[in-house]
C-alpha positions in Angstrom: 6.8 -8.1 -3.2 3.1 -8.3 -3.5 1.2 -8.0 -6.7 -0.8 -4.9 -7.2 -3.8 -7.2 -7.3 -3.0 -8.2 -3.7 -3.2 -4.6 -2.6 -6.4 -3.6 -0.9 -7.4 0.0 0.0 -10.1 0.9 2.5 -11.5 4.2 3.6 -11.8 4.9 7.3 -15.5 4.3 7.0 -14.9 0.9 5.4 -12.5 -0.1 8.1 -15.0 0.9 10.8 -17.6 -1.2 9.0 -15.3 -4.2 8.8 -14.4 -3.9 12.4 -18.1 -3.6 13.3 -18.8 -6.8 11.4 -16.0 -8.4 13.4 -14.1 -9.4 10.3 -10.9 -8.4 12.0 -9.0 -11.3 13.6 -7.1 -8.9 15.9 -7.9 -9.1 19.6 -8.2 -5.4 20.1 -8.9 -5.6 23.8 -5.6 -7.5 24.2 -3.8 -5.0 22.1 -5.2 -2.0 23.9 -4.2 -3.6 27.3 -0.5 -4.1 26.2 2.1 -2.0 27.9 5.4 -0.8 26.3 7.1 -3.7 28.1 4.6 -6.1 26.6 5.2 -4.7 23.2 9.0 -4.8 23.6 8.8 -8.5 24.7 6.5 -9.4 21.7 9.0 -7.7 19.3 11.9 -9.5 20.9 10.1 -12.9 20.6 9.2 -12.3 16.9 11.7 -14.1 14.6 11.0 -11.6 11.8 12.6 -8.9 13.9 15.8 -10.8 14.9 18.0 -9.0 12.4 16.5 -5.6 12.6 18.3 -3.1 14.9 16.3 -1.6 17.7 16.9 1.9 16.5 16.1 1.2 12.8 13.6 4.0 12.8 15.8 6.8 14.4 16.6 8.3 11.0 13.3 7.5 9.4 11.6 10.4 7.6 7.8 10.2 6.8 7.2 10.3 3.1 3.8 11.3 1.7 3.0 11.1 -2.0 2.6 14.4 -3.8 -0.8 15.5 -4.9 -2.0 13.9 -8.1 -3.1 16.1 -11.0 -6.5 15.8 -12.6 -6.1 15.3 -16.3 -8.4 14.6 -19.3 -7.0 11.6 -21.1 -8.3 9.9 -24.3 -8.0 6.2 -24.2 -9.0 3.4 -26.6 -12.3 1.9 -25.4 -10.8 -1.6 -24.9 -7.9 -0.3 -22.7 -10.4 1.6 -20.5 -12.8 -1.3 -20.4 -9.9 -3.7 -19.4 -8.8 -1.5 -16.4 -12.4 -0.8 -15.3 -13.1 -4.5 -15.4 -10.4 -5.0 -12.8 -12.7 -3.2 -10.3 -12.2 -0.5 -7.7 -8.8 1.1 -7.8 -8.5 0.8 -11.6 -7.1 4.4 -11.9 -4.4 3.5 -9.3 -3.5 0.5 -11.4 -3.3 2.6 -14.5 -1.0 5.0 -12.7 1.2 2.0 -11.7 1.4 0.8 -15.3 2.4 4.2 -16.5 4.9 4.6 -13.7 6.5 1.2 -14.6 6.7 2.3 -18.2 8.3 5.6 -17.2 10.9 3.9 -15.0 11.8 1.4 -17.8 12.1 4.3 -20.3 14.4 6.1 -17.9 16.5 3.0 -17.5 16.9 2.8 -21.2 18.1 6.4 -21.2 14.7 8.0 -22.0 14.3 6.5 -25.4 10.7 5.6 -25.9 10.5 5.1 -29.8 
């Protein structure tokens, strides 16, 4: 599993800008020209897909995260400075840390001392 620090989030505008600067290594003209048969052949030739059944997605259900709640939270300055120093997405990382703590506490039976 990737580290949270490996995760990158881009807005639609940022993705358009990256694509305009040609930072993408994808040959979009080739992708756009592919037929369903081409896609099926590419998937069949991909060793990462060899153990995945063709109908793996038939029972898939889209999952969207619930809306987040806006809260006012008092934090020690050094804690806030640390997360902010990590750059864009620091609030998402703070949420991930709190979620990890919550899961660990639930595993222990809810005891948080």
